[in-house]
N, C-alpha and C positions, 0 to 999 in steps of 0.2 A: 537389448543388453541384459545380461543375467549376472547376478552375484552367486558365485559357486564356492563351496567350501569342501576341501578334501580332508577327511579325518583319518588319523591312525591312532587307535586307542590301544595302549600297552599296559601290561601289569606292573612294569617297572620302567625306569628311564632307559631310553635307547639312544646312546650318544650319536650314532650315525644318522638317526632321524632328525635330531636337532641340527646336525651339521648340514644335512640336505635342505632342511627348511631355510637355513641361512643362505645357502647357495641360490635358492630360488628367488631371493630378493634381487638377484642380478639378472633375472629373466626379463630381457629387454622388451619382449613383445607385449607384455601386459603389466598392469599395475598390480603388484603382488603385496599381500600382507601375510604375516605369519604369527604363530603363537603356540603356547602349550598350556592347556587348562590344568590347574592344580599342579603346576610345574614341579613344586618341591614337596608336595604333600605325600603322605603314605597313600596307597591305593592306586587308582588308575591315572595314567598320564596320557592325555590326548593331544598329539601334535597335529597342527592344522596349517593348511595353506589356503588362502582366499584370493579370488581373482574376479574381476568384472570385465566381461567382453562379449563378443558375439559367439554363436554356437561353434563355428569352424575353429576359431582360435582356442576356445575352451576344450574342444576335442583334442587338438594338438597338445595342449598342456596336459590333459589327462593321460595321453599316451606317454608323454615324457615322464610324468610322475610315476606311472605304473612300471616303467622300465628302471627308474632310479631307486625307488623304495623297495629294496630287496626284503625278503621275508625275515623277520626277527622272531626268535623263539618266544619273545615277550609280547608279540602282537596278538591281541585277542579280538580285534574287530577293525574294520576299515569301511569307509563309505564316502559317497559324494552326495551333497544336498544343496538345494537352493536356499540362500539366506537373504534376509531383507537388507541388513547393513553389515559390513565387515566388523569383526570384533578384534582382529589382530593389529599388528603394528609393524614398524620397520626395525625394531630393536633385535639385535642378534641374540639367539638363544644360547645359554651356556651349555657346554657339553664335556668339558675336560675333567669335571669332578662328578660325574654322573653314574657311578656304579663300579663294580668290581670286575671290569673287563677293559680291554684297550678302548680308548676313546673312539677310534675309527678302525674299521676292518682293514687288514693289510692288502686286500684286493676287492674289487667290486665288479659290477656288470660291465663297466667300460674297459678295465684292464685285464680282467680274467680271460676273455677270449684271445687276447693278444699274448699274454704270458703263458697261459696254461694249455693252449691248444697246439698240438704238435704240427698242425697244418699251417699255423701262423708264421709269418716271417720273423716275428718278434718272440717266438717261443723260447722260453728260458732266459729272457732279458729281465733279470730280477730287478734291476735299477730303473726300469721303465717308469717315467714320470706320469702320474695319473692326476688330472685336474679335479677329479671327483673325490676319490678317497685319500689321495696323497700317500698311498701305502708305501712308496719308496722311502719316506721319511722314517719308517720303522726299522729299516735295515741297518744292521751293524756294518762296520767297515769290512769285516770278514765275509759277510753275506754279499755285500756289493761286489766283492772281488771274485765271487764264484761265477764261472761260465757254464754254459750248457754242456760243454765237454767234461767239465769237472763233475757235474751231476750225473752224467751218463757213466762216468768212471765209477762213481759211488754205487750206482745201481748194478753195474757189472760185478763189482767187488762183493756186493751182497749175494749175488747169484752164484758166484764161484768160490768165495772164500768164507762165507758165513756172516754172522751178525756184524752190523755196521754201527759205529758211533758217530753221530753228526756233530762235530765240534762247532759248526756254524749254526746249529739249531739247539742250543742249550744242552749239548751232549746227549741228545735224544738217541736211545738205542733202538735199532730196528733189526728184526730177525724174521726169517721165513718159517721158523719153528718156535714152539713155546719156550719162553725163558725159564731158567731154573729159579723160580721165584717162590716165596712163601705161599702155601695154599690158602693163606688168609687173604691174599690179593686176587681179585677177579682179573682174568686176562684181558688185556686191552688191545684192540685192533685198529689200524688205520686202513680205511677202505680206499683202495686204489682205483677200483672200477665200479662206480656207483650203478652202472647198468646191470650188473650181475648181483646186486644186493639181495633181491628177493629170492635168488637161487640158493643163497646161503643162510638167510635169516627170515624169521617170521616177524614182519613189521606192519604196523598200520600207517595210515596216511599222516597222522600227527607226528609219528616218529621219523618218517622220511623227511617231512618238512623241517623238523628240528635239526636233523643232521645237515640239511642244506642251508640252514639259516646263517645269518652273518655272525652269530656267536660261535658256530662250529663246536657244539658241546659234545660231551660223552653221553651216549644213550645206552641204557641197559637193553640188550637184545638176546633173544633165544634163537640158537641155530636151528635150522630145519631138522626134523626128526630123522635120525639115522645118518646124519652127515658123517662122511668117512674121514674128515680131517679135523672137524671142530668137535672135540670130545667133551669140553667143559659144559656144564648145564647152562651157564649164562656168560655173556661177554659184554664189556663196555666198548662201544665202537664209536669212531668219529670219522669225518671227512677231513681232507687236507685243510689246514688252518693258517699256513703262512706261505709266502711266495716260494721259499726253498722247498717246503714239503709238497706244495702244489706241483711244482715241476718234477720233483723226484717221483711222486705218485703217478704222474702221467707217463714218465719214462718206463716205470715198472708195469703200468697197464699195457703199454705197447709190447712188453715182453711176456704178456699172458698172466701177470700176477694180479689177482683180484683183491687181496688184502695181505697185510704184514702185521706181525706182532710189534708193539711199541712199548717202551718202558723208559721212564725218566720224568723230568720236570717240564712237561709240555704245557702245563697250565690250562688244560681244558676244563671248563666248568661242568660239573656233573649235575644232570637234571633228572627230575622225577615228575611223572604225570599224576597230579593230585586234583581230583574233583574238576576235571574238565579243562585244565590248563597246566603249563609247566611251572615248576618251582625249582630253585637251586638248592642243593643239599647243604653245602658248606663252602663258604668263600675262602677258607683256609686251604682248600685244594689248589688254589691259585698261588703262583709265586709272588714274592714281595714286589716284583716289578709290574705285576699285573693288577694287584689288589689296590685299588684306589679308595679313598675315603668317600663314603656315601653321606649325602646331606639331605635332610628332610625338615619340614616344618612339623612340629609335634607339640602336644599339650605339655604343660608344666609337670615334671615328674616329682617324685618324693626325694630324690637326690640328684645331683648334677653330674656326677662322674662315676663310672664303674669300669673296672678292668676284670674280665672274667673269661677263663679258658681260651686265652689268646686273642681276645677282642677287647677294644676299648670303646665305650659309648659315652658321649658327653653332650650335655644340653646347656644352651646359653639363651637367656631371655632376649627376645628381639626388641629393639627400641621402638619400632613402629610395626605393630602387627595386631592381629586379633587378640582379645583378652586371654591371658594365660598361655599364649603361644610363644614358641621360640625355635631356634635352630638346633636340631639334633644331628650329631655326626657320629659315625661308627666306622672303625677301621680295624684291619688285622694288625695285631702287634707282632713284632719280632719276638722270638722265644728268648726272653731276657730275664734276668733276675728282677729288673724293675717291674715287669708285668706280673711276675709271680708275687712280688712283694705287695703290689697294689691289691691283687686279688685276696691275699692272705690278710692284709690290713682290713679290707672290707669285711672279711669273715669275722675278724676279731671284734669288729663293731657290732656284731650280731645282726647284720643286715642280710647277708647272703654268705653261703659257705662254698669252699672250693671242693665241689662234689665230683672229683675226678677218679676216685678209687672205688673198687667193688664193695668196700666196707663203709661207705659214706652213710651217715645217719639218716633216719627218716626225715628229719627236719631239713637238712641241707638238700636232699633229693627232692623233697616237696617244693623247696624254693626254686629249683631248676624248672620244674613243671609250672610253677607260678609265673616265672619269667616268660616261658613259652606262651602261656595264656595271654599275658598283658601285651606282649609284642604283637600277637595275632590280632587282638582287639584294637590296636592302633590303626588298623586298616580301615579307617573311616568310621569306626564303631563308637569311639568316644573322644570328646574334645577336652576332657580333663580327667585326672586319675580318679576323681570322685564318681565318674560315670561308668567306670569299669565294674559291672555287676551283672548278676543273673546270667552267668555263663559257665561253661565247663571246657576243659581242654583234654583231649585224648593225645597224650604225649608218648609216642612209641619210638624208643631209641635203643641202639646197642652201645651207645657211648655213655649214657646216664640211665638212671632207673626209669623204667617204663611205668607210667602212672596216669590216673585220671584225677584231676583236681577240679573242684567246684568253687564258684564264686557267688555268694548270695546277694540279696538286694542291698546290703550294706557295704559290699565290696570286700567282705572277709572271705578268705579262701580256706578250704578244708580238703584234706587228702581223702578221697573216696576209695581208691583202689590202687594197689601196687602189685606188679608181677612178683612172684616169689623168686628167691635165689635158688637155682637148681643145683643139684650135686655136680661136682666137677669131673666125675668119672662114671663109666658105664656100669661098673660093679655096684656102686652105691645107688645108681638109678634103678637097676633091676632089683636090688635089695629092698628099696622103698616100695616099688611096685609089688614085690612078693610079700611084703609085710602089711600091705593095705588090703581093703576089700577087693582089690583087683588081682588077688593072688591066683585065682583060678585061670583067668585069661593069660596072666604072666607065665604060668606053668605050661599052658597049652602052646603059647608062642615058643617057649623053649624047646618043646618036643616037636612041634610041626615045622619050625623054621630054624634049625640048629645053626645054619650059616649066619643068618641075621642076628641070632642070639650072640654068637661069638664076636660079630662085628660091634654089637652094642657093648660087650664087655671091654673091647679095646678102645672105646671112645674116650677121648680126653677133651674136656671143655676148658677154655682158658679165658682170662679177662673177666669182664662182667658176665654174669649168668642170670640176671634178673631181666631177661629180655625175650622177645619172640624168636630171635635168631637161634638161641640155645634150644628152645622148645621145638622149632622146626628141624633142627639138626637131629635131635633124638627121634622125632616122628619119622624123618626120612629113612632112618635105619629100620624102624618098626614096620614100615609098609613096604620095605624091600627096595628103596631107592638108594643105591650106593654108587657114587662116582667111581671111575676106574682106578683112581690112585689107591695104593695100598694103605697109605697113611691118610686117615680121614681128618679133615678140619671142619669145625662147626660152620665156617663161612661157606665152604664148598657143599656141605650137606644141606645147609639152609637154602643155597641157590638151587640145589637139585629138587627140593620140595617146591620152591616157588616156580621153577620151570615146569614141573609136572602139573601144577595147578593151572598154569597158563595154557597147557595143551588140552585141557578138558573143556569141551563145548556142549556137554549134555544139558538137559533141562532140569534134571533132578540129581540130588546128592544126599548122602546120609547126613543126619544131624549129629554133630559131635558135641559132647557136653563140655561146658566151661563153667563148672559150679563155683560159686563164691564161697570163701571161708571168712568168718568174722573174727578178726583179731582185736586186740585191745585198742589199737590206734586206727586201724583201717581194714578194709576188706582185701583179700588176696585171692589166689586161684588154687583150687585143688587139682594140681597138675597130674597127680596119679590117676584121678578119675578121667581127666581129658585123654591121657594116653591110653588108659584102659578101654575107653570107648573106641578109639582108633583100632586097638588090637582086636576088640570083639568083632568089628566089621570084617577085618582081614581073616580072622579065624572062621567066621561064618561063611567064607567063600568069596568075599569081594577081592578079586585079584586085579583090580584096576587101580594102580597107585595114583594115577592122575585124578581119578574121581575122589579118592580119599584126601589127597592133597588139596584139591579144590574145596572139599567139604570142610576142612579145617579153617580155611579162610572165610568161607561163606557163613559158617556157624559162628565164628568169632564176631563177625560184623553184626550178625543177628543179636548175639548176646550184648554187644556194646550198645545197640539200639535199645534193647530192653532195659539195660542199666540206666541209660540216659533218660528214658521215659520215667523210670522210678525217681531219678533225681529231679526231673521236671515237676513231678507231683509235690515234692517236698520244698523246693526253693524257687521253682520257675526258671526255665532255661530259655533264654532268648537267642543265644548263639552257642555253637559248638566249634571250638578252635581245634585245628589239626596241626600237629608239629612232630618233629623227630625224624631221624634218618632212616627209620624202618619203613617210612612211607615210600621208599623205593620199591616196595612190594606191590607190583602192578595189580594183581588180582585182588588183594586185600583192599587196596584203595578203591577199586571199582565197586566192590561189595559194600564198603562203608558208605560211598556216595549213594548207592542204591538203597541201602537199608536205613541209614540215618538221614540222608538228604531229603527224604520225603516228609520227615517230621520236624527237622531242625535246620535253620540256616547254617551252613558250614562255612567257617572263616579260615582262610589261609592268607597270611601277609606275604605276598609274593615279592614285595620290595626287599624283603630280608630272607635270610637262609631258613631252611626247615630246621636245621640243627647246627647253629653257628653263631653269627653275629646277632641273631634274634634273641639269644639268651642274655647277652650283655645289654641290649636295648630294653628288653622286658624287665631286667633287674633294676633299672632306674625307677620302676613303678611298683616294685614289690614292697609290701609293708614290712617294717621291722618286726622281727619275732621276739627280740629281747633288747632292752635298753642297756647301754654301757655308759655309765657316767664318767668313765675315764677316757673318753674319746681323745 
């Protein structure tokens, strides 16, 4: 007889895994116990199933578990080991309040082959009852009423009449051709034929596994070079995620359609690969019906409730728990006057400010980065707010100011670096280059590359401009990367630069300068020198835009490492937190992991967003900057 334990270690709670553990309590052949280590804490969540039996029965159990536990995007490790005594029990694991996605997937390994395979007698039976996932319970009455003939008619209408709106799938719009959408939005595709995926996109194993995972997320992907139909530099792609979409995609696949454009409230979580694992960008991307409240055990904060940028975080002391521990909940707020009022009241109290505009003050932007730092450090790094110290955060965002904030051995934070606000038009950008020590290379650029010079002059930047996205957009034009659209958007230009960097696989790249400037309050970037360096390499004959695009990412990561080493000498840095939605930049993330990861432990709280609910949670722990006696 052996005691065996099956472990599934995840970076955040996975409702389906908890549900499956509960179901295995009914496995009659063996005496089963289940559990979840650190079930409600920040950090890793290890679901486990334990059994005692002979070798043959344990092998049968292993085969069943391997078939049932589908891949989750949050799964970071799994294994089987012999144990001395069971640690679990017979208590059901909660899963209905365990994250910002549906509690259970709408289809699983048991019902998928029946519903989604055109060779199955049950193909298209949307209301098929599944004892494993119970996906039929997620169907609306309108969805239950759909027949296979209805779905085939939809597919035929798409092929013959043009774009289709699926009333039975949250009015999702589907088209064979690109939508007329703002250039600020990256095109989104539903993959109908996963077997041809590699013919259209350059993907690694981790991306393919994520697409196939039970979460069915959106993954940023680069089309194969020279693709005759996919002309955008990057796309957000996903696999079928509901029973209706699953059957429709299969019908389209039969008709030779590999992918279709989608648009609307499909509620797919957007993920980014950061330091070796996936993280969600912002849970506000999910609809209100999908976004559930997250619950964690967390150390006592400095304030008990915060509403910030559409999220509400609240802490309540636990009656029976470890010292200074309590339950923290965070949820997406409806866009209401109440949410705005709460955030503004919080600002008036001098604790944190509503930093949602391009002209927010240094103090309020600083506080946003503070919040990103403290929320990351919650990931098992401190058990009370007093232990949050000797750390730094690299917060790179196009939603808020991109900054580096440090935290000393007393827990006091200081703004070390902030990206400057760039001019909002190409004329002013060139004027500042031409008025700087970069004048010579600016004039040579104008004479050698007149077309790109004119494209620079036509550039208009909108929204926040103190971010890497704006810098990448300008650089894309300077090195000759221009998407096909006549009207350039900073998002599409930035995507062009990131896609070019992803194409480069060389061993060496030029070093681009990122010199610091010292202001009264903090350091910033001499962006004219950075762009001047880029121009100098192009003028000198470097005609490989992918190499220069990669060089910008690699050099920035190297400079970040140097800056953190300087900070380490002054205050001691035990952890470097990473946060912000610009971490969707695959190449930059890889280079940061390589350059910084060898010297500092990198911290990402994957239980929270990169740039969303993490800010509200972290704001609970940010020290007040000024006291208001008229609270």
